[in-house]
FIVO-421962 format. One record per residue (C-alpha): x, y, z; residue number from 1. Coordinates in steps of 0.001 Angstrom, whole numbers, plus 500000, padded with zeros to 6 digits. Layout:
<nodes>
px: X; py: Y; pz: Z; k: NUM $
...
</nodes>
This chain:
<nodes>
px: 779812; py: 968975; pz: 277826; k: 1 $
px: 782597; py: 971956; pz: 276731; k: 2 $
px: 780680; py: 974436; pz: 274731; k: 3 $
px: 780835; py: 977524; pz: 272995; k: 4 $
px: 777866; py: 978718; pz: 274669; k: 5 $
px: 776459; py: 976944; pz: 278090; k: 6 $
px: 774937; py: 977933; pz: 281270; k: 7 $
px: 773329; py: 981116; pz: 281515; k: 8 $
px: 774110; py: 981952; pz: 278059; k: 9 $
px: 772436; py: 978807; pz: 276671; k: 10 $
px: 769491; py: 979174; pz: 278867; k: 11 $
px: 768846; py: 982937; pz: 277408; k: 12 $
px: 769132; py: 981675; pz: 273915; k: 13 $
px: 766254; py: 978921; pz: 274325; k: 14 $
px: 764069; py: 981383; pz: 276384; k: 15 $
px: 765006; py: 983783; pz: 273173; k: 16 $
px: 764623; py: 981330; pz: 270318; k: 17 $
px: 761077; py: 982156; pz: 269964; k: 18 $
px: 761827; py: 985656; pz: 269325; k: 19 $
px: 764352; py: 984929; pz: 266714; k: 20 $
px: 763433; py: 985271; pz: 263147; k: 21 $
px: 763299; py: 982409; pz: 261073; k: 22 $
px: 763589; py: 983577; pz: 257500; k: 23 $
px: 762184; py: 982704; pz: 254555; k: 24 $
px: 763124; py: 979741; pz: 251984; k: 25 $
px: 767346; py: 979732; pz: 251230; k: 26 $
px: 768638; py: 980967; pz: 247903; k: 27 $
px: 769450; py: 978341; pz: 245719; k: 28 $
px: 773042; py: 976825; pz: 246667; k: 29 $
px: 775747; py: 977774; pz: 243880; k: 30 $
px: 778493; py: 975847; pz: 242878; k: 31 $
px: 778901; py: 972419; pz: 242821; k: 32 $
px: 777265; py: 969591; pz: 245368; k: 33 $
px: 779665; py: 968578; pz: 247691; k: 34 $
px: 779657; py: 966380; pz: 251360; k: 35 $
px: 777600; py: 963921; pz: 249582; k: 36 $
px: 777385; py: 961619; pz: 252456; k: 37 $
px: 778569; py: 958731; pz: 254184; k: 38 $
px: 779845; py: 955939; pz: 252066; k: 39 $
px: 778079; py: 952428; pz: 252301; k: 40 $
px: 781656; py: 951367; pz: 254045; k: 41 $
px: 783113; py: 954627; pz: 255292; k: 42 $
px: 786608; py: 955258; pz: 255931; k: 43 $
px: 788300; py: 956789; pz: 258955; k: 44 $
px: 787435; py: 960091; pz: 257410; k: 45 $
px: 783693; py: 959894; pz: 257484; k: 46 $
px: 783929; py: 958810; pz: 261030; k: 47 $
px: 785996; py: 961796; pz: 262295; k: 48 $
px: 785248; py: 965621; pz: 262564; k: 49 $
px: 784611; py: 968058; pz: 265572; k: 50 $
px: 782327; py: 970169; pz: 266981; k: 51 $
px: 779982; py: 972205; pz: 267862; k: 52 $
px: 778551; py: 974336; pz: 264496; k: 53 $
px: 776079; py: 976183; pz: 266463; k: 54 $
px: 773134; py: 977309; pz: 264409; k: 55 $
px: 773313; py: 980917; pz: 265439; k: 56 $
px: 776763; py: 981539; pz: 264776; k: 57 $
px: 776342; py: 980378; pz: 261351; k: 58 $
px: 778972; py: 982966; pz: 258924; k: 59 $
px: 780355; py: 984395; pz: 262187; k: 60 $
px: 784212; py: 983731; pz: 262891; k: 61 $
px: 783516; py: 980811; pz: 265362; k: 62 $
px: 782023; py: 979006; pz: 262556; k: 63 $
px: 784699; py: 980208; pz: 260308; k: 64 $
px: 787487; py: 978946; pz: 262610; k: 65 $
px: 786085; py: 975466; pz: 263002; k: 66 $
px: 785633; py: 975079; pz: 259546; k: 67 $
px: 789215; py: 976055; pz: 258946; k: 68 $
px: 790157; py: 973146; pz: 261666; k: 69 $
px: 788070; py: 970439; pz: 260081; k: 70 $
px: 789781; py: 971266; pz: 256778; k: 71 $
px: 793100; py: 971219; pz: 258144; k: 72 $
px: 792582; py: 968152; pz: 260050; k: 73 $
px: 790953; py: 966490; pz: 256693; k: 74 $
px: 787928; py: 965350; pz: 258655; k: 75 $
px: 784366; py: 965419; pz: 256998; k: 76 $
px: 781832; py: 965672; pz: 259919; k: 77 $
px: 780665; py: 968292; pz: 261861; k: 78 $
px: 778175; py: 968456; pz: 265058; k: 79 $
px: 775973; py: 971271; pz: 264551; k: 80 $
px: 773985; py: 972670; pz: 267557; k: 81 $
px: 770838; py: 974130; pz: 268196; k: 82 $
px: 769670; py: 975861; pz: 271220; k: 83 $
px: 766526; py: 977587; pz: 269301; k: 84 $
px: 765088; py: 974124; pz: 267442; k: 85 $
px: 762084; py: 974744; pz: 269335; k: 86 $
px: 760113; py: 977763; pz: 270479; k: 87 $
px: 758458; py: 978007; pz: 274092; k: 88 $
px: 755424; py: 976296; pz: 273499; k: 89 $
px: 757600; py: 973090; pz: 272154; k: 90 $
px: 757053; py: 973258; pz: 268581; k: 91 $
px: 759778; py: 972726; pz: 266153; k: 92 $
px: 761172; py: 975558; pz: 264108; k: 93 $
px: 762125; py: 973793; pz: 260985; k: 94 $
px: 764262; py: 976176; pz: 259530; k: 95 $
px: 766665; py: 976832; pz: 262734; k: 96 $
px: 769246; py: 974751; pz: 260630; k: 97 $
px: 768673; py: 976307; pz: 257352; k: 98 $
px: 771929; py: 978744; pz: 257339; k: 99 $
px: 774436; py: 976465; pz: 259091; k: 100 $
px: 773239; py: 974090; pz: 256399; k: 101 $
px: 774143; py: 976134; pz: 253776; k: 102 $
px: 777324; py: 977003; pz: 255259; k: 103 $
px: 777956; py: 973336; pz: 255896; k: 104 $
px: 777614; py: 972211; pz: 252608; k: 105 $
px: 779556; py: 975024; pz: 250921; k: 106 $
px: 782254; py: 973649; pz: 253102; k: 107 $
px: 781989; py: 969770; pz: 252400; k: 108 $
px: 781238; py: 969043; pz: 255836; k: 109 $
px: 778669; py: 966525; pz: 256541; k: 110 $
px: 776301; py: 967941; pz: 259752; k: 111 $
px: 775611; py: 965395; pz: 262716; k: 112 $
px: 772355; py: 967435; pz: 264125; k: 113 $
px: 771946; py: 967768; pz: 267996; k: 114 $
px: 768731; py: 968995; pz: 269478; k: 115 $
px: 770090; py: 970855; pz: 272794; k: 116 $
px: 768133; py: 970187; pz: 275817; k: 117 $
px: 770101; py: 970972; pz: 279476; k: 118 $
px: 768917; py: 969778; pz: 282770; k: 119 $
px: 768827; py: 973114; pz: 283776; k: 120 $
px: 766310; py: 974480; pz: 281289; k: 121 $
px: 763702; py: 972874; pz: 283533; k: 122 $
px: 764100; py: 975955; pz: 286396; k: 123 $
px: 764304; py: 978675; pz: 283979; k: 124 $
px: 761754; py: 981414; pz: 284702; k: 125 $
px: 759524; py: 980265; pz: 283465; k: 126 $
px: 760132; py: 976738; pz: 283619; k: 127 $
px: 761022; py: 974764; pz: 279876; k: 128 $
px: 760008; py: 971054; pz: 280939; k: 129 $
px: 761706; py: 968394; pz: 278435; k: 130 $
px: 758261; py: 968030; pz: 276988; k: 131 $
px: 756254; py: 964829; pz: 276120; k: 132 $
px: 756925; py: 961771; pz: 273707; k: 133 $
px: 754576; py: 963960; pz: 271288; k: 134 $
px: 756661; py: 966861; pz: 271083; k: 135 $
px: 759369; py: 964838; pz: 270393; k: 136 $
px: 757723; py: 962752; pz: 267439; k: 137 $
px: 756712; py: 966131; pz: 266187; k: 138 $
px: 760863; py: 967438; pz: 266219; k: 139 $
px: 762077; py: 964240; pz: 265123; k: 140 $
px: 759588; py: 964075; pz: 261860; k: 141 $
px: 759694; py: 967914; pz: 260957; k: 142 $
px: 763818; py: 967822; pz: 261181; k: 143 $
px: 763818; py: 964606; pz: 259331; k: 144 $
px: 761712; py: 965372; pz: 256746; k: 145 $
px: 763698; py: 968713; pz: 256191; k: 146 $
px: 767267; py: 968033; pz: 256812; k: 147 $
px: 767710; py: 964502; pz: 255451; k: 148 $
px: 769592; py: 964027; pz: 252138; k: 149 $
px: 767305; py: 965095; pz: 249160; k: 150 $
px: 764709; py: 966267; pz: 251794; k: 151 $
px: 762843; py: 969789; pz: 251882; k: 152 $
px: 766272; py: 971921; pz: 252343; k: 153 $
px: 767977; py: 970196; pz: 249778; k: 154 $
px: 765125; py: 970526; pz: 246974; k: 155 $
px: 764865; py: 973817; pz: 248249; k: 156 $
px: 768421; py: 974608; pz: 247487; k: 157 $
px: 769151; py: 972579; pz: 244239; k: 158 $
px: 771317; py: 970348; pz: 246674; k: 159 $
px: 771372; py: 966420; pz: 245845; k: 160 $
px: 773097; py: 963818; pz: 247988; k: 161 $
px: 773449; py: 965971; pz: 250794; k: 162 $
px: 772205; py: 966203; pz: 254633; k: 163 $
px: 771821; py: 964635; pz: 258072; k: 164 $
px: 771666; py: 960955; pz: 258269; k: 165 $
px: 772593; py: 960928; pz: 262378; k: 166 $
px: 770374; py: 962701; pz: 264743; k: 167 $
px: 770834; py: 963191; pz: 268397; k: 168 $
px: 769153; py: 965213; pz: 271537; k: 169 $
px: 769951; py: 965931; pz: 275156; k: 170 $
px: 773614; py: 966047; pz: 275639; k: 171 $
px: 774801; py: 964971; pz: 278951; k: 172 $
px: 771388; py: 964331; pz: 280573; k: 173 $
px: 773516; py: 962535; pz: 283411; k: 174 $
px: 775728; py: 965571; pz: 284548; k: 175 $
px: 772867; py: 967324; pz: 286385; k: 176 $
px: 770857; py: 964480; pz: 286340; k: 177 $
px: 767376; py: 966370; pz: 286878; k: 178 $
px: 765522; py: 965052; pz: 283925; k: 179 $
px: 763169; py: 962239; pz: 284817; k: 180 $
px: 764170; py: 959165; pz: 283914; k: 181 $
px: 760888; py: 958451; pz: 282604; k: 182 $
px: 760650; py: 961648; pz: 280615; k: 183 $
px: 764359; py: 961441; pz: 279205; k: 184 $
px: 762905; py: 957736; pz: 277792; k: 185 $
px: 759700; py: 958886; pz: 276183; k: 186 $
px: 761434; py: 962173; pz: 274700; k: 187 $
px: 764161; py: 960102; pz: 272928; k: 188 $
px: 761395; py: 957466; pz: 272173; k: 189 $
px: 759245; py: 960245; pz: 270205; k: 190 $
px: 762608; py: 961368; pz: 268674; k: 191 $
px: 763221; py: 958361; pz: 267012; k: 192 $
px: 759995; py: 957322; pz: 266351; k: 193 $
px: 759312; py: 961008; pz: 264187; k: 194 $
px: 762832; py: 960695; pz: 262792; k: 195 $
px: 762073; py: 957093; pz: 261409; k: 196 $
px: 758543; py: 957930; pz: 260007; k: 197 $
px: 760398; py: 959803; pz: 257485; k: 198 $
px: 763247; py: 957359; pz: 256668; k: 199 $
px: 763927; py: 954271; pz: 259139; k: 200 $
px: 767438; py: 953890; pz: 257780; k: 201 $
px: 768187; py: 957283; pz: 259470; k: 202 $
px: 770075; py: 957275; pz: 262920; k: 203 $
px: 769188; py: 958443; pz: 266295; k: 204 $
px: 771220; py: 958338; pz: 268928; k: 205 $
px: 770834; py: 959802; pz: 272661; k: 206 $
px: 773738; py: 963007; pz: 273145; k: 207 $
px: 776536; py: 961712; pz: 275048; k: 208 $
px: 776882; py: 960952; pz: 278150; k: 209 $
px: 779374; py: 961922; pz: 280729; k: 210 $
px: 779739; py: 959696; pz: 283869; k: 211 $
px: 780953; py: 956627; pz: 283066; k: 212 $
px: 784188; py: 958900; pz: 282396; k: 213 $
px: 783707; py: 961246; pz: 285180; k: 214 $
px: 782530; py: 959138; pz: 288057; k: 215 $
px: 783133; py: 955698; pz: 286653; k: 216 $
px: 779162; py: 954856; pz: 286653; k: 217 $
px: 778418; py: 952483; pz: 283751; k: 218 $
px: 774701; py: 953202; pz: 284663; k: 219 $
px: 774993; py: 956709; pz: 283508; k: 220 $
px: 773096; py: 957326; pz: 286816; k: 221 $
px: 770374; py: 955484; pz: 285920; k: 222 $
px: 769790; py: 957154; pz: 282151; k: 223 $
px: 771524; py: 954192; pz: 280132; k: 224 $
px: 769310; py: 951516; pz: 282006; k: 225 $
px: 766338; py: 954021; pz: 280996; k: 226 $
px: 766477; py: 953403; pz: 277365; k: 227 $
px: 767266; py: 949845; pz: 277333; k: 228 $
px: 764421; py: 949022; pz: 275314; k: 229 $
px: 765131; py: 951440; pz: 272971; k: 230 $
px: 769085; py: 950601; pz: 272270; k: 231 $
px: 767624; py: 946755; pz: 271986; k: 232 $
px: 764485; py: 947330; pz: 269771; k: 233 $
px: 767107; py: 949282; pz: 267565; k: 234 $
px: 764951; py: 952710; pz: 267878; k: 235 $
px: 768592; py: 953903; pz: 268887; k: 236 $
px: 771362; py: 953067; pz: 266943; k: 237 $
px: 773836; py: 952853; pz: 269894; k: 238 $
px: 775523; py: 954868; pz: 272733; k: 239 $
px: 777425; py: 958461; pz: 272455; k: 240 $
px: 780400; py: 958700; pz: 275291; k: 241 $
px: 782237; py: 961549; pz: 275987; k: 242 $
px: 785774; py: 960502; pz: 277126; k: 243 $
px: 788157; py: 963158; pz: 278686; k: 244 $
px: 791328; py: 961756; pz: 279541; k: 245 $
px: 793155; py: 962815; pz: 282814; k: 246 $
px: 796359; py: 962369; pz: 284350; k: 247 $
px: 794379; py: 962455; pz: 287753; k: 248 $
px: 790770; py: 961176; pz: 287217; k: 249 $
px: 791179; py: 959165; pz: 283664; k: 250 $
px: 794664; py: 958230; pz: 283240; k: 251 $
px: 795293; py: 956010; pz: 280447; k: 252 $
px: 798866; py: 955754; pz: 281452; k: 253 $
px: 797049; py: 953071; pz: 283822; k: 254 $
px: 796040; py: 950661; pz: 280996; k: 255 $
px: 793240; py: 950002; pz: 278830; k: 256 $
px: 790978; py: 949930; pz: 282057; k: 257 $
px: 790707; py: 953894; pz: 281499; k: 258 $
px: 789639; py: 953617; pz: 278021; k: 259 $
px: 786590; py: 954171; pz: 275618; k: 260 $
px: 786495; py: 950370; pz: 274989; k: 261 $
px: 786360; py: 949791; pz: 278879; k: 262 $
px: 783313; py: 952122; pz: 279264; k: 263 $
px: 781485; py: 951121; pz: 276157; k: 264 $
px: 781603; py: 947498; pz: 277549; k: 265 $
px: 780894; py: 948538; pz: 280948; k: 266 $
px: 777947; py: 950734; pz: 279912; k: 267 $
px: 776461; py: 948041; pz: 277642; k: 268 $
px: 776584; py: 945462; pz: 280293; k: 269 $
px: 774879; py: 948076; pz: 282870; k: 270 $
px: 772012; py: 948071; pz: 280541; k: 271 $
px: 772020; py: 944804; pz: 280020; k: 272 $
px: 771890; py: 944767; pz: 276068; k: 273 $
px: 772008; py: 941635; pz: 273855; k: 274 $
px: 771604; py: 943347; pz: 270517; k: 275 $
px: 775296; py: 944886; pz: 269503; k: 276 $
px: 774984; py: 948727; pz: 269185; k: 277 $
px: 777086; py: 951021; pz: 267900; k: 278 $
px: 779570; py: 953182; pz: 269509; k: 279 $
px: 779444; py: 956988; pz: 269071; k: 280 $
px: 781893; py: 959457; pz: 270771; k: 281 $
px: 781339; py: 963314; pz: 269980; k: 282 $
px: 783837; py: 964625; pz: 272287; k: 283 $
px: 787150; py: 963150; pz: 273876; k: 284 $
px: 790163; py: 964770; pz: 274506; k: 285 $
px: 793461; py: 964537; pz: 276440; k: 286 $
px: 793385; py: 966961; pz: 279136; k: 287 $
px: 796657; py: 969073; pz: 278584; k: 288 $
px: 797173; py: 970070; pz: 282090; k: 289 $
px: 798938; py: 969188; pz: 285291; k: 290 $
px: 801250; py: 966219; pz: 284754; k: 291 $
px: 800283; py: 966119; pz: 281157; k: 292 $
px: 800868; py: 969502; pz: 280446; k: 293 $
px: 803817; py: 969348; pz: 278102; k: 294 $
px: 802490; py: 969631; pz: 274426; k: 295 $
px: 804618; py: 966348; pz: 273019; k: 296 $
px: 803558; py: 964119; pz: 275729; k: 297 $
px: 799812; py: 965309; pz: 275212; k: 298 $
px: 800383; py: 964684; pz: 271764; k: 299 $
px: 801833; py: 961194; pz: 272050; k: 300 $
px: 798634; py: 960417; pz: 274623; k: 301 $
px: 796492; py: 961561; pz: 272094; k: 302 $
px: 797490; py: 958975; pz: 269358; k: 303 $
px: 796927; py: 956551; pz: 272086; k: 304 $
px: 793306; py: 958168; pz: 272886; k: 305 $
px: 792573; py: 958570; pz: 268832; k: 306 $
px: 793133; py: 954772; pz: 268238; k: 307 $
px: 791247; py: 953817; pz: 271139; k: 308 $
px: 788349; py: 955242; pz: 269971; k: 309 $
px: 788771; py: 954895; pz: 266192; k: 310 $
px: 789111; py: 951082; pz: 267290; k: 311 $
px: 786488; py: 950294; pz: 269454; k: 312 $
px: 785070; py: 946967; pz: 268355; k: 313 $
px: 781256; py: 945501; pz: 269034; k: 314 $
px: 780649; py: 942325; pz: 270733; k: 315 $
px: 782247; py: 939636; pz: 268577; k: 316 $
px: 785442; py: 941383; pz: 269706; k: 317 $
px: 786178; py: 941516; pz: 265826; k: 318 $
px: 783353; py: 944051; pz: 264170; k: 319 $
px: 784342; py: 947599; pz: 264041; k: 320 $
px: 781657; py: 949543; pz: 266231; k: 321 $
px: 782408; py: 953123; pz: 265965; k: 322 $
px: 780365; py: 955065; pz: 263465; k: 323 $
px: 781728; py: 958768; pz: 264889; k: 324 $
px: 784605; py: 959790; pz: 266858; k: 325 $
px: 784886; py: 963521; pz: 267116; k: 326 $
px: 787493; py: 965594; pz: 269447; k: 327 $
px: 786991; py: 968554; pz: 271386; k: 328 $
px: 787537; py: 970992; pz: 270423; k: 329 $
px: 789758; py: 971381; pz: 267083; k: 330 $
px: 788687; py: 975122; pz: 266853; k: 331 $
px: 789116; py: 976771; pz: 270411; k: 332 $
px: 792355; py: 978579; pz: 271395; k: 333 $
px: 792970; py: 978684; pz: 275048; k: 334 $
px: 791277; py: 981928; pz: 274865; k: 335 $
px: 788141; py: 980317; pz: 274305; k: 336 $
px: 788430; py: 976685; pz: 275860; k: 337 $
px: 791518; py: 977246; pz: 278629; k: 338 $
px: 794353; py: 975162; pz: 278247; k: 339 $
px: 792787; py: 971283; pz: 278988; k: 340 $
px: 790885; py: 970936; pz: 275774; k: 341 $
px: 791706; py: 973894; pz: 272887; k: 342 $
px: 793119; py: 972414; pz: 270442; k: 343 $
px: 794297; py: 975472; pz: 268170; k: 344 $
px: 797375; py: 977450; pz: 268553; k: 345 $
px: 796584; py: 980478; pz: 266722; k: 346 $
px: 792680; py: 982012; pz: 265611; k: 347 $
px: 792304; py: 983158; pz: 261750; k: 348 $
px: 794167; py: 981719; pz: 260642; k: 349 $
px: 793572; py: 978516; pz: 262541; k: 350 $
px: 797104; py: 976840; pz: 263480; k: 351 $
px: 797035; py: 973278; pz: 265147; k: 352 $
px: 798167; py: 972408; pz: 268524; k: 353 $
px: 800319; py: 969266; pz: 268985; k: 354 $
px: 797323; py: 967194; pz: 269813; k: 355 $
px: 795430; py: 968751; pz: 266376; k: 356 $
px: 798771; py: 968124; pz: 264414; k: 357 $
px: 798349; py: 964094; pz: 265852; k: 358 $
px: 795010; py: 964071; pz: 264313; k: 359 $
px: 796219; py: 965394; pz: 260864; k: 360 $
px: 798927; py: 963173; pz: 260435; k: 361 $
px: 796486; py: 960096; pz: 261185; k: 362 $
px: 794053; py: 961483; pz: 258236; k: 363 $
px: 797008; py: 961784; pz: 255981; k: 364 $
px: 797943; py: 958295; pz: 256760; k: 365 $
px: 794517; py: 956472; pz: 257411; k: 366 $
px: 791703; py: 958509; pz: 256467; k: 367 $
px: 790984; py: 956809; pz: 253471; k: 368 $
px: 791592; py: 953727; pz: 254788; k: 369 $
px: 789238; py: 950760; pz: 256113; k: 370 $
px: 790089; py: 948188; pz: 258814; k: 371 $
px: 790620; py: 944699; pz: 258206; k: 372 $
px: 791229; py: 943359; pz: 261735; k: 373 $
px: 790796; py: 944681; pz: 265012; k: 374 $
px: 792319; py: 943447; pz: 268449; k: 375 $
px: 792197; py: 946169; pz: 270941; k: 376 $
px: 791468; py: 944044; pz: 273947; k: 377 $
px: 794753; py: 941521; pz: 273549; k: 378 $
px: 797475; py: 942615; pz: 271461; k: 379 $
px: 796502; py: 946241; pz: 271043; k: 380 $
px: 797110; py: 945896; pz: 267148; k: 381 $
px: 794778; py: 947311; pz: 264333; k: 382 $
px: 795234; py: 946794; pz: 260430; k: 383 $
px: 793571; py: 948940; pz: 257654; k: 384 $
px: 793856; py: 948732; pz: 254072; k: 385 $
px: 793386; py: 950988; pz: 250948; k: 386 $
px: 794180; py: 950841; pz: 247708; k: 387 $
px: 797544; py: 952405; pz: 248172; k: 388 $
px: 798404; py: 950861; pz: 251231; k: 389 $
px: 798681; py: 949060; pz: 254522; k: 390 $
px: 798670; py: 950383; pz: 258013; k: 391 $
px: 799187; py: 948405; pz: 261168; k: 392 $
px: 798546; py: 950244; pz: 264857; k: 393 $
px: 800083; py: 948781; pz: 267384; k: 394 $
px: 799204; py: 950391; pz: 271660; k: 395 $
px: 802655; py: 949861; pz: 272617; k: 396 $
px: 801743; py: 950806; pz: 276412; k: 397 $
px: 801693; py: 948730; pz: 279467; k: 398 $
px: 797883; py: 947552; pz: 279686; k: 399 $
px: 797026; py: 948246; pz: 275853; k: 400 $
px: 799137; py: 945199; pz: 274349; k: 401 $
px: 799961; py: 941570; pz: 275772; k: 402 $
px: 803240; py: 942085; pz: 275008; k: 403 $
px: 804678; py: 945610; pz: 275263; k: 404 $
px: 808599; py: 946085; pz: 274197; k: 405 $
px: 810783; py: 947675; pz: 271976; k: 406 $
px: 810681; py: 945033; pz: 269076; k: 407 $
px: 807452; py: 944953; pz: 267117; k: 408 $
px: 806786; py: 941931; pz: 264775; k: 409 $
px: 804531; py: 942206; pz: 261963; k: 410 $
px: 803554; py: 939792; pz: 259025; k: 411 $
px: 803763; py: 941445; pz: 255833; k: 412 $
px: 802238; py: 940335; pz: 252403; k: 413 $
px: 804774; py: 938912; pz: 249589; k: 414 $
px: 804586; py: 942733; pz: 247737; k: 415 $
px: 805861; py: 944561; pz: 250982; k: 416 $
px: 809241; py: 946056; pz: 250081; k: 417 $
px: 809494; py: 949303; pz: 252533; k: 418 $
px: 807851; py: 950150; pz: 255326; k: 419 $
px: 807440; py: 953894; pz: 257415; k: 420 $
px: 807725; py: 953666; pz: 261004; k: 421 $
px: 805076; py: 956888; pz: 262141; k: 422 $
px: 805045; py: 957928; pz: 265729; k: 423 $
px: 803243; py: 960984; pz: 267252; k: 424 $
px: 805578; py: 963118; pz: 266052; k: 425 $
px: 805424; py: 962161; pz: 262296; k: 426 $
px: 807802; py: 959716; pz: 260520; k: 427 $
px: 810432; py: 958159; pz: 262139; k: 428 $
px: 812390; py: 955919; pz: 259777; k: 429 $
px: 811987; py: 953878; pz: 256241; k: 430 $
px: 813084; py: 950647; pz: 255604; k: 431 $
px: 813362; py: 947845; pz: 253500; k: 432 $
px: 810941; py: 945144; pz: 254627; k: 433 $
px: 809701; py: 941487; pz: 253114; k: 434 $
px: 806899; py: 939319; pz: 253005; k: 435 $
px: 806332; py: 937097; pz: 255954; k: 436 $
px: 807398; py: 938027; pz: 259354; k: 437 $
px: 809408; py: 941158; pz: 259980; k: 438 $
px: 811089; py: 942402; pz: 263349; k: 439 $
px: 810513; py: 946154; pz: 264082; k: 440 $
px: 812582; py: 948347; pz: 266577; k: 441 $
px: 810919; py: 950768; pz: 267892; k: 442 $
px: 813124; py: 952306; pz: 270007; k: 443 $
px: 810810; py: 953802; pz: 272877; k: 444 $
px: 808176; py: 951623; pz: 274567; k: 445 $
px: 805197; py: 953339; pz: 276205; k: 446 $
px: 804036; py: 954873; pz: 272983; k: 447 $
px: 801418; py: 954365; pz: 269910; k: 448 $
px: 803008; py: 953532; pz: 266391; k: 449 $
px: 801830; py: 953256; pz: 263084; k: 450 $
px: 803322; py: 950931; pz: 260130; k: 451 $
px: 802576; py: 952042; pz: 256820; k: 452 $
px: 803722; py: 949611; pz: 254069; k: 453 $
px: 802640; py: 951138; pz: 250510; k: 454 $
px: 801973; py: 948897; pz: 247824; k: 455 $
px: 803978; py: 950643; pz: 245365; k: 456 $
px: 807266; py: 952191; pz: 246815; k: 457 $
px: 807538; py: 956003; pz: 247042; k: 458 $
</nodes>
């Protein structure tokens, strides 16, 4: 995980958490209520966002920068991370997220809560073991009771309909792989049962896994099979996979073998799942280094990565399985996160790097749309619709479609009159079309394309 704080800093924050003042009840929220929660059938905007909104940085420049970035690309979700959500006795500190929640509500961003626990915490002085089922049950109960929509925090602040509906914990346990598998299982079981004791409709997922991507290990160093029963029973809603495409280690240019969809399918097979679980991605990006250092190339590849994540399908190959897809890191500049993953060119004001510009374009075109057809494994095409337009997407790269080339054959509805061809660099051309089959000249192979057909010509 690429974090705003990690390693020794994160460990220090965990040890100091119990010494930090928790504060009193939050003041009533001024202004209109915004960010009212995910719609029942979410549009892409409600599956997109970024992180981390770190609780101890609420109100500081780092948070303001990330909110600027989220607004700048038109996203609605933010992963909200805490290092101080419990004290040294493993008792939850239930007001830890209060200030960050107030800030998120004012900004109109809905939080996805992450309770941080890193494998290195077990060797702190004094050690901080992961804790028991009972420890995690109480944490889940307390935090769900406080931060779910219309929970304690909302009532105290006069806020209706806003809160967290997704709770996650223990990010990337498979990197250090120091947490015993049985203890990891019991912690997530406790968290899930605690959350669901408050509201069974709330979603609990394990924090993201890294090693299907980094090590090509679909067992996730054993942590996947360890929670098989929790996924099968529905206590855990899905699997969160972190995908960092890299020219050497995970090159999407070599085909769909190097995709989020392929990792998702292989992990489910390794776990032996029969239930059709959901897909989450709280981190993904194109590594803008070495052979992919050029900004235009990284942007072109990132468009493929976006649709790879948003377009993940379930076991029947038709159902959209993606709940959320959050790139890392929209708010960071090179100064903070290095050249590989920083998606901001400047700070205060935030300005996007070429990859963030691509995400903004996707949200402008498809943010308010929903999938109506998905075929990532054969044609590499998706179809989305809204009241204003339809959008067709083609992953026109070798290994991502069965017919790569320069001609895209599309079947359009009778009302179609004009179409807009978009690439990673924006609008390419506008041209007349008609109902039925149309042949679209895309000029260049080895790219992802989007075809927008407005219901009423502009």
